[in-house]
ZAFI-636935 format. One record per residue (C-alpha): residue number from 1; residue in one letter; chain; x, y, z. Coordinates in steps of 0.25 Angstrom, whole numbers, plus 5000, padded with zeros to 4 digits. Layout:
BEGIN
{pt NUM,'a','A',{X,Y,Z}}
...
***
This chain:
BEGIN
{pt 1,'m','A',{4848,5054,4833}}
{pt 2,'k','A',{4857,5043,4827}}
{pt 3,'l','A',{4869,5050,4832}}
{pt 4,'l','A',{4867,5051,4843}}
{pt 5,'c','A',{4862,5037,4848}}
{pt 6,'l','A',{4876,5035,4839}}
{pt 7,'l','A',{4886,5044,4849}}
{pt 8,'l','A',{4877,5038,4861}}
{pt 9,'t','A',{4882,5025,4856}}
{pt 10,'l','A',{4895,5028,4855}}
{pt 11,'f','A',{4896,5036,4867}}
{pt 12,'t','A',{4891,5024,4875}}
{pt 13,'v','A',{4900,5014,4868}}
{pt 14,'q','A',{4913,5022,4873}}
{pt 15,'f','A',{4906,5024,4887}}
{pt 16,'s','A',{4906,5011,4887}}
{pt 17,'e','A',{4919,5006,4883}}
{pt 18,'a','A',{4925,5019,4892}}
{pt 19,'q','A',{4920,5011,4904}}
{pt 20,'s','A',{4925,4999,4902}}
{pt 21,'d','A',{4939,5004,4901}}
{pt 22,'p','A',{4946,5002,4913}}
{pt 23,'l','A',{4951,5012,4922}}
{pt 24,'t','A',{4967,5018,4920}}
{pt 25,'p','A',{4975,5011,4930}}
{pt 26,'n','A',{4984,5019,4937}}
{pt 27,'m','A',{4996,5016,4946}}
{pt 28,'d','A',{4991,5027,4958}}
{pt 29,'f','A',{4995,5016,4969}}
{pt 30,'k','A',{5008,5008,4969}}
{pt 31,'g','A',{5010,5003,4984}}
{pt 32,'l','A',{5018,4995,4990}}
{pt 33,'w','A',{5012,4985,5002}}
{pt 34,'v','A',{5023,4984,5012}}
{pt 35,'s','A',{5020,4973,5024}}
{pt 36,'k','A',{5025,4971,5036}}
{pt 37,'f','A',{5029,4987,5036}}
{pt 38,'q','A',{5028,4988,5052}}
{pt 39,'d','A',{5038,4978,5056}}
{pt 40,'s','A',{5048,4977,5043}}
{pt 41,'v','A',{5047,4993,5037}}
{pt 42,'l','A',{5043,5004,5047}}
{pt 43,'g','A',{5053,5009,5056}}
{pt 44,'n','A',{5064,5005,5049}}
{pt 45,'t','A',{5069,5017,5040}}
{pt 46,'v','A',{5078,5007,5029}}
{pt 47,'e','A',{5065,4998,5027}}
{pt 48,'e','A',{5056,5011,5027}}
{pt 49,'d','A',{5065,5017,5016}}
{pt 50,'r','A',{5067,5004,5009}}
{pt 51,'l','A',{5053,5000,5008}}
{pt 52,'l','A',{5048,5017,5004}}
{pt 53,'a','A',{5061,5020,4994}}
{pt 54,'y','A',{5058,5005,4988}}
{pt 55,'a','A',{5043,5008,4986}}
{pt 56,'s','A',{5044,5026,4982}}
{pt 57,'g','A',{5055,5019,4972}}
{pt 58,'a','A',{5046,5007,4967}}
{pt 59,'d','A',{5035,5017,4963}}
{pt 60,'f','A',{5026,5014,4972}}
{pt 61,'n','A',{5017,5025,4979}}
{pt 62,'y','A',{5011,5019,4993}}
{pt 63,'l','A',{5015,5008,5002}}
{pt 64,'i','A',{5004,4999,5011}}
{pt 65,'l','A',{5010,4997,5024}}
{pt 66,'t','A',{5005,4985,5032}}
{pt 67,'n','A',{5005,4987,5048}}
{pt 68,'t','A',{4997,4997,5048}}
{pt 69,'y','A',{4988,4990,5061}}
{pt 70,'f','A',{5000,4987,5069}}
{pt 71,'m','A',{5006,5002,5065}}
{pt 72,'l','A',{4995,5011,5069}}
{pt 73,'d','A',{4991,5014,5084}}
{pt 74,'d','A',{4978,5016,5086}}
{pt 75,'d','A',{4980,5028,5094}}
{pt 76,'s','A',{4979,5040,5084}}
{pt 77,'t','A',{4983,5052,5094}}
{pt 78,'s','A',{5001,5049,5094}}
{pt 79,'l','A',{5008,5039,5084}}
{pt 80,'n','A',{5014,5027,5090}}
{pt 81,'s','A',{5030,5023,5086}}
{pt 82,'t','A',{5026,5015,5076}}
{pt 83,'e','A',{5014,5026,5069}}
{pt 84,'m','A',{5028,5034,5070}}
{pt 85,'l','A',{5038,5026,5063}}
{pt 86,'l','A',{5024,5024,5051}}
{pt 87,'a','A',{5023,5040,5051}}
{pt 88,'g','A',{5037,5040,5048}}
{pt 89,'f','A',{5037,5030,5037}}
{pt 90,'i','A',{5023,5036,5031}}
{pt 91,'e','A',{5031,5050,5030}}
{pt 92,'k','A',{5041,5045,5024}}
{pt 93,'a','A',{5036,5038,5015}}
{pt 94,'h','A',{5026,5051,5009}}
{pt 95,'d','A',{5037,5061,5011}}
{pt 96,'v','A',{5050,5051,5006}}
{pt 97,'y','A',{5046,5042,4996}}
{pt 98,'q','A',{5031,5048,4992}}
{pt 99,'l','A',{5023,5035,4995}}
{pt 100,'s','A',{5009,5033,5002}}
{pt 101,'i','A',{5007,5024,5012}}
{pt 102,'h','A',{4994,5016,5015}}
{pt 103,'g','A',{4993,5008,5027}}
{pt 104,'n','A',{4988,4993,5027}}
{pt 105,'v','A',{4975,4993,5034}}
{pt 106,'g','A',{4967,4977,5038}}
{pt 107,'s','A',{4955,4985,5043}}
{pt 108,'d','A',{4948,4997,5047}}
{pt 109,'a','A',{4953,4998,5061}}
{pt 110,'t','A',{4967,5000,5055}}
{pt 111,'a','A',{4964,5010,5045}}
{pt 112,'l','A',{4959,5018,5057}}
{pt 113,'k','A',{4973,5018,5062}}
{pt 114,'l','A',{4979,5023,5052}}
{pt 115,'k','A',{4969,5033,5050}}
{pt 116,'q','A',{4973,5038,5064}}
{pt 117,'y','A',{4986,5037,5061}}
{pt 118,'n','A',{4984,5047,5049}}
{pt 119,'q','A',{4976,5058,5057}}
{pt 120,'s','A',{4984,5057,5069}}
{pt 121,'a','A',{4990,5070,5073}}
{pt 122,'d','A',{5003,5065,5073}}
{pt 123,'v','A',{5004,5059,5059}}
{pt 124,'d','A',{5009,5069,5047}}
{pt 125,'p','A',{5000,5069,5034}}
{pt 126,'i','A',{5014,5064,5027}}
{pt 127,'q','A',{5013,5052,5039}}
{pt 128,'r','A',{4999,5048,5034}}
{pt 129,'y','A',{4996,5033,5027}}
{pt 130,'d','A',{4990,5037,5014}}
{pt 131,'g','A',{4981,5024,5012}}
{pt 132,'i','A',{4974,5012,5020}}
{pt 133,'t','A',{4976,4997,5012}}
{pt 134,'y','A',{4964,4990,5018}}
{pt 135,'e','A',{4969,4975,5018}}
{pt 136,'c','A',{4959,4968,5027}}
{pt 137,'e','A',{4959,4952,5023}}
{pt 138,'f','A',{4945,4948,5029}}
{pt 139,'y','A',{4948,4935,5022}}
{pt 140,'n','A',{4960,4933,5031}}
{pt 141,'s','A',{4956,4927,5045}}
{pt 142,'n','A',{4971,4929,5051}}
{pt 143,'t','A',{4970,4945,5046}}
{pt 144,'n','A',{4957,4950,5046}}
{pt 145,'g','A',{4954,4955,5058}}
{pt 146,'p','A',{4940,4962,5059}}
{pt 147,'c','A',{4939,4962,5045}}
{pt 148,'n','A',{4934,4947,5040}}
{pt 149,'t','A',{4921,4949,5030}}
{pt 150,'v','A',{4921,4957,5017}}
{pt 151,'t','A',{4911,4967,5024}}
{pt 152,'s','A',{4920,4970,5036}}
{pt 153,'y','A',{4930,4971,5024}}
{pt 154,'l','A',{4922,4981,5018}}
{pt 155,'n','A',{4918,4988,5030}}
{pt 156,'q','A',{4932,4991,5036}}
{pt 157,'l','A',{4936,4995,5021}}
{pt 158,'i','A',{4924,5008,5022}}
{pt 159,'n','A',{4929,5011,5035}}
{pt 160,'i','A',{4945,5012,5031}}
{pt 161,'k','A',{4939,5019,5019}}
{pt 162,'t','A',{4933,5030,5027}}
{pt 163,'y','A',{4947,5030,5035}}
{pt 164,'c','A',{4953,5033,5021}}
{pt 165,'d','A',{4945,5042,5016}}
{pt 166,'g','A',{4945,5052,5032}}
{pt 167,'t','A',{4962,5051,5032}}
{pt 168,'l','A',{4970,5059,5023}}
{pt 169,'g','A',{4983,5053,5020}}
{pt 170,'s','A',{4998,5061,5019}}
{pt 171,'n','A',{4995,5070,5009}}
{pt 172,'n','A',{4984,5076,5017}}
{pt 173,'s','A',{4974,5078,5007}}
{pt 174,'s','A',{4968,5063,5004}}
{pt 175,'d','A',{4962,5052,5012}}
{pt 176,'l','A',{4969,5038,5011}}
{pt 177,'v','A',{4969,5028,5002}}
{pt 178,'c','A',{4961,5017,5004}}
{pt 179,'e','A',{4968,5004,4999}}
{pt 180,'v','A',{4961,4991,5000}}
{pt 181,'y','A',{4968,4976,4999}}
{pt 182,'i','A',{4955,4967,4996}}
{pt 183,'g','A',{4963,4954,4996}}
{pt 184,'g','A',{4971,4944,4985}}
{pt 185,'g','A',{4964,4934,4976}}
{pt 186,'g','A',{4971,4923,4984}}
{pt 187,'s','A',{4964,4926,5000}}
{pt 188,'p','A',{4950,4918,4998}}
{pt 189,'g','A',{4941,4928,5006}}
{pt 190,'a','A',{4949,4941,4999}}
{pt 191,'f','A',{4939,4952,4996}}
{pt 192,'v','A',{4942,4949,4980}}
{pt 193,'n','A',{4937,4932,4984}}
{pt 194,'t','A',{4925,4936,4992}}
{pt 195,'n','A',{4916,4939,4979}}
{pt 196,'p','A',{4911,4953,4986}}
{pt 197,'t','A',{4898,4957,4982}}
{pt 198,'p','A',{4897,4972,4972}}
{pt 199,'s','A',{4894,4978,4986}}
{pt 200,'q','A',{4906,4975,4995}}
{pt 201,'v','A',{4916,4976,4980}}
{pt 202,'a','A',{4908,4991,4978}}
{pt 203,'t','A',{4913,4994,4992}}
{pt 204,'l','A',{4927,4990,4991}}
{pt 205,'i','A',{4929,4997,4980}}
{pt 206,'e','A',{4920,5011,4988}}
{pt 207,'f','A',{4929,5011,5000}}
{pt 208,'s','A',{4942,5011,4994}}
{pt 209,'d','A',{4952,5017,4984}}
{pt 210,'h','A',{4958,5005,4979}}
{pt 211,'l','A',{4958,4991,4979}}
{pt 212,'l','A',{4970,4981,4980}}
{pt 213,'l','A',{4968,4970,4973}}
{pt 214,'t','A',{4979,4959,4974}}
{pt 215,'y','A',{4986,4956,4960}}
{pt 216,'y','A',{4992,4941,4960}}
{pt 217,'k','A',{4990,4928,4952}}
{pt 218,'s','A',{4994,4914,4956}}
{pt 219,'s','A',{5009,4910,4952}}
{pt 220,'p','A',{5014,4925,4949}}
{pt 221,'s','A',{5028,4923,4947}}
{pt 222,'t','A',{5024,4918,4933}}
{pt 223,'n','A',{5022,4927,4922}}
{pt 224,'g','A',{5010,4920,4916}}
{pt 225,'g','A',{4996,4922,4921}}
{pt 226,'n','A',{4988,4933,4922}}
{pt 227,'f','A',{4989,4940,4934}}
{pt 228,'f','A',{4976,4950,4931}}
{pt 229,'n','A',{4967,4937,4930}}
{pt 230,'y','A',{4970,4934,4944}}
{pt 231,'s','A',{4964,4948,4948}}
{pt 232,'e','A',{4954,4953,4938}}
{pt 233,'a','A',{4942,4945,4944}}
{pt 234,'r','A',{4944,4952,4957}}
{pt 235,'l','A',{4945,4964,4949}}
{pt 236,'e','A',{4930,4961,4942}}
{pt 237,'m','A',{4925,4960,4957}}
{pt 238,'l','A',{4929,4972,4962}}
{pt 239,'t','A',{4923,4981,4952}}
{pt 240,'s','A',{4912,4988,4956}}
{pt 241,'p','A',{4902,4998,4947}}
{pt 242,'g','A',{4903,5011,4948}}
{pt 243,'l','A',{4917,5010,4956}}
{pt 244,'e','A',{4930,5011,4953}}
{pt 245,'t','A',{4940,5000,4957}}
{pt 246,'k','A',{4951,5003,4960}}
{pt 247,'i','A',{4963,4994,4963}}
{pt 248,'v','A',{4978,4992,4965}}
{pt 249,'l','A',{4983,4979,4961}}
{pt 250,'l','A',{4991,4972,4974}}
{pt 251,'l','A',{5001,4965,4970}}
{pt 252,'k','A',{5010,4953,4981}}
{pt 253,'s','A',{5024,4948,4980}}
{pt 254,'r','A',{5022,4940,4993}}
{pt 255,'d','A',{5027,4927,4992}}
{pt 256,'t','A',{5015,4920,5000}}
{pt 257,'d','A',{5009,4914,4989}}
{pt 258,'g','A',{5008,4909,4973}}
{pt 259,'n','A',{4997,4924,4970}}
{pt 260,'n','A',{5009,4933,4976}}
{pt 261,'m','A',{5019,4940,4966}}
{pt 262,'y','A',{5031,4936,4972}}
{pt 263,'d','A',{5037,4928,4964}}
{pt 264,'y','A',{5033,4935,4952}}
{pt 265,'v','A',{5040,4948,4959}}
{pt 266,'a','A',{5054,4941,4962}}
{pt 267,'n','A',{5053,4934,4947}}
{pt 268,'h','A',{5050,4946,4940}}
{pt 269,'s','A',{5060,4950,4930}}
{pt 270,'g','A',{5060,4965,4932}}
{pt 271,'t','A',{5060,4973,4947}}
{pt 272,'h','A',{5050,4971,4958}}
{pt 273,'i','A',{5043,4984,4954}}
{pt 274,'e','A',{5042,4978,4939}}
{pt 275,'a','A',{5036,4967,4944}}
{pt 276,'l','A',{5027,4975,4951}}
{pt 277,'k','A',{5022,4983,4940}}
{pt 278,'d','A',{5023,4971,4931}}
{pt 279,'p','A',{5010,4964,4935}}
{pt 280,'y','A',{5003,4978,4938}}
{pt 281,'y','A',{5004,4984,4924}}
{pt 282,'s','A',{5001,4971,4918}}
{pt 283,'w','A',{4990,4968,4924}}
{pt 284,'l','A',{4985,4982,4921}}
{pt 285,'d','A',{4986,4979,4904}}
{pt 286,'g','A',{4995,4966,4902}}
{pt 287,'t','A',{5006,4971,4894}}
{pt 288,'t','A',{5014,4983,4903}}
{pt 289,'f','A',{5024,4973,4909}}
{pt 290,'n','A',{5019,4959,4909}}
{pt 291,'p','A',{5008,4953,4899}}
{pt 292,'a','A',{5012,4938,4903}}
{pt 293,'l','A',{5006,4943,4919}}
{pt 294,'t','A',{4990,4947,4913}}
{pt 295,'d','A',{4980,4952,4904}}
{pt 296,'g','A',{4981,4966,4910}}
{pt 297,'f','A',{4971,4974,4916}}
{pt 298,'m','A',{4970,4981,4907}}
{pt 299,'g','A',{4970,4972,4895}}
{pt 300,'n','A',{4957,4966,4903}}
{pt 301,'y','A',{4951,4979,4897}}
{pt 302,'a','A',{4958,4980,4883}}
{pt 303,'n','A',{4953,4965,4878}}
{pt 304,'y','A',{4938,4967,4886}}
{pt 305,'q','A',{4931,4970,4874}}
{pt 306,'s','A',{4937,4959,4865}}
{pt 307,'d','A',{4936,4949,4876}}
{pt 308,'p','A',{4929,4951,4885}}
{pt 309,'v','A',{4928,4935,4891}}
{pt 310,'m','A',{4944,4936,4890}}
{pt 311,'y','A',{4944,4948,4899}}
{pt 312,'p','A',{4932,4948,4906}}
{pt 313,'f','A',{4937,4959,4916}}
{pt 314,'g','A',{4938,4971,4906}}
{pt 315,'h','A',{4924,4978,4911}}
{pt 316,'l','A',{4932,4980,4926}}
{pt 317,'e','A',{4930,4995,4922}}
{pt 318,'t','A',{4929,5002,4938}}
{pt 319,'i','A',{4944,4994,4940}}
{pt 320,'r','A',{4955,5004,4940}}
{pt 321,'l','A',{4969,4998,4943}}
{pt 322,'v','A',{4976,5010,4953}}
{pt 323,'g','A',{4990,5003,4956}}
{pt 324,'y','A',{4997,4992,4964}}
{pt 325,'t','A',{5002,4988,4974}}
{pt 326,'w','A',{5013,4979,4980}}
{pt 327,'f','A',{5014,4969,4991}}
{pt 328,'e','A',{5022,4966,4999}}
{pt 329,'q','A',{5035,4974,5000}}
{pt 330,'f','A',{5042,4962,5007}}
{pt 331,'a','A',{5042,4953,4995}}
{pt 332,'l','A',{5046,4963,4986}}
{pt 333,'l','A',{5059,4965,4996}}
{pt 334,'e','A',{5062,4951,4995}}
{pt 335,'i','A',{5060,4954,4978}}
{pt 336,'s','A',{5068,4966,4977}}
{pt 337,'d','A',{5082,4972,4980}}
{pt 338,'s','A',{5077,4985,4975}}
{pt 339,'l','A',{5072,4988,4988}}
{pt 340,'t','A',{5086,4990,4996}}
{pt 341,'l','A',{5089,5003,4984}}
{pt 342,'g','A',{5090,5018,4985}}
{pt 343,'v','A',{5084,5017,5000}}
{pt 344,'s','A',{5096,5027,5005}}
{pt 345,'d','A',{5094,5036,4996}}
{pt 346,'h','A',{5079,5039,5003}}
{pt 347,'p','A',{5082,5052,5013}}
{pt 348,'y','A',{5074,5045,5026}}
{pt 349,'t','A',{5084,5031,5024}}
{pt 350,'s','A',{5098,5038,5026}}
{pt 351,'k','A',{5091,5051,5035}}
{pt 352,'l','A',{5093,5045,5047}}
{pt 353,'i','A',{5102,5033,5054}}
{pt 354,'v','A',{5100,5031,5071}}
{pt 355,'y','A',{5111,5022,5078}}
{pt 356,'p','A',{5112,5014,5084}}
{pt 357,'n','A',{5098,5008,5085}}
{pt 358,'p','A',{5097,4998,5093}}
{pt 359,'a','A',{5102,5009,5101}}
{pt 360,'k','A',{5108,5010,5117}}
{pt 361,'d','A',{5113,5022,5123}}
{pt 362,'e','A',{5112,5033,5110}}
{pt 363,'i','A',{5106,5033,5096}}
{pt 364,'r','A',{5115,5041,5086}}
{pt 365,'f','A',{5111,5048,5069}}
{pt 366,'k','A',{5117,5048,5058}}
{pt 367,'s','A',{5106,5063,5053}}
{pt 368,'k','A',{5107,5075,5058}}
{pt 369,'d','A',{5095,5080,5051}}
{pt 370,'w','A',{5086,5075,5060}}
{pt 371,'t','A',{5081,5088,5071}}
{pt 372,'k','A',{5073,5078,5082}}
{pt 373,'l','A',{5072,5065,5090}}
{pt 374,'s','A',{5060,5060,5096}}
{pt 375,'i','A',{5063,5047,5103}}
{pt 376,'f','A',{5047,5037,5104}}
{pt 377,'g','A',{5046,5025,5111}}
{pt 378,'l','A',{5038,5014,5100}}
{pt 379,'d','A',{5025,5017,5108}}
{pt 380,'g','A',{5027,5031,5103}}
{pt 381,'r','A',{5031,5036,5117}}
{pt 382,'f','A',{5039,5049,5116}}
{pt 383,'i','A',{5053,5047,5124}}
{pt 384,'r','A',{5061,5058,5121}}
{pt 385,'e','A',{5066,5071,5108}}
{pt 386,'e','A',{5080,5074,5104}}
{pt 387,'g','A',{5085,5084,5095}}
{pt 388,'y','A',{5095,5080,5086}}
{pt 389,'k','A',{5108,5075,5091}}
{pt 390,'n','A',{5119,5066,5087}}
{pt 391,'v','A',{5117,5058,5099}}
{pt 392,'v','A',{5101,5052,5106}}
{pt 393,'n','A',{5105,5044,5120}}
{pt 394,'v','A',{5093,5035,5120}}
{pt 395,'i','A',{5101,5027,5133}}
{pt 396,'d','A',{5087,5032,5141}}
{pt 397,'l','A',{5078,5022,5131}}
{pt 398,'p','A',{5074,5010,5137}}
{pt 399,'i','A',{5078,4997,5127}}
{pt 400,'g','A',{5068,4998,5117}}
{pt 401,'e','A',{5062,5002,5102}}
{pt 402,'y','A',{5062,5017,5101}}
{pt 403,'l','A',{5057,5027,5088}}
{pt 404,'l','A',{5064,5040,5085}}
{pt 405,'e','A',{5057,5049,5078}}
{pt 406,'f','A',{5069,5059,5070}}
{pt 407,'q','A',{5062,5074,5064}}
{pt 408,'w','A',{5071,5080,5054}}
{pt 409,'k','A',{5074,5093,5050}}
{pt 410,'n','A',{5063,5092,5039}}
{pt 411,'g','A',{5052,5088,5051}}
{pt 412,'s','A',{5054,5074,5044}}
{pt 413,'i','A',{5052,5064,5055}}
{pt 414,'t','A',{5060,5049,5054}}
{pt 415,'r','A',{5059,5039,5065}}
{pt 416,'e','A',{5065,5027,5067}}
{pt 417,'k','A',{5067,5015,5077}}
{pt 418,'l','A',{5076,5013,5089}}
{pt 419,'m','A',{5079,5003,5096}}
{pt 420,'k','A',{5086,5001,5110}}
***
């Protein structure tokens, strides 16, 4: 009997210790959040490939595209010209660069547009979105729209998760990823600062695949201080008994306020990618890259048993870190010149040149691999079709903007804008 009691005691202690261990972090998600996507990237082949080559070469594995509301139409029966360009970009991201694509939405209405786009008969599986990134700043009266309370925020999230779970992504075998941004610490009304009830936190976790948690601190240009301490209180708020909370750290590099990391990245001694990974790994264990940044998430677990006062958050056993996302791309464009390297080696960059553009009477092509050209108005209206030729007459087209859709010998599609 004494032996049995001893064994039970040892088992209980070991089980308790195992339960207090942190869930092993991983990097399933390495994202790049692209602002002003429609205005600055979409439809410009050079900028598209510049962005995709950079993201792929820097070991990102997914992009978050803004402007979803403006790019997608309510009409799910056919694609408009912008949706055609978008379909071509997503196909290129998947096929050539092996990047997944998320659509940034601010409401369940926009998420429904994305669902309808993915389910359109005119969209091939390789042209579908892979996830939805929900960003509803209900605390900001200038942007919140119908989402202006914590309750409406969560109600829309429930609808969005339903759309994600019922919509196939590009691999045609799994549902969309439901990614949820919960606001930064600098926004007074953000979810992370509203002292939500335990049931609200449980709803947030249950109806998301993972959360984007802003990771920054005051005066980020300095190496001193503790990045982790600026976020750990919010991690404690995001724990919920019996539920695993998956966190993707969102790092910001906008030059807009003292809490973002623009100066830190600009002044980093290594590359911009090292500047990104530096705080991520340091935040995890406090030693891998730059121990001056933080004691670290993992370090809190290691020290919790011996000093629970100094490391009060060592009991966050339901938190799992699953990656990082970098925001925003255009700050990186200013910081790093590496974006201009290596783009011409990618097949979609050098495949096709249409000239002159703007055109007057005719257009010519520096490629012989396309087999069919379809001309559309920007409203999606089909105008005419041409077989391969060196010169196409466009004298009959009124002055305006058009979409050229090229079909290649291998069956793939490329789209270009034409000005006349």
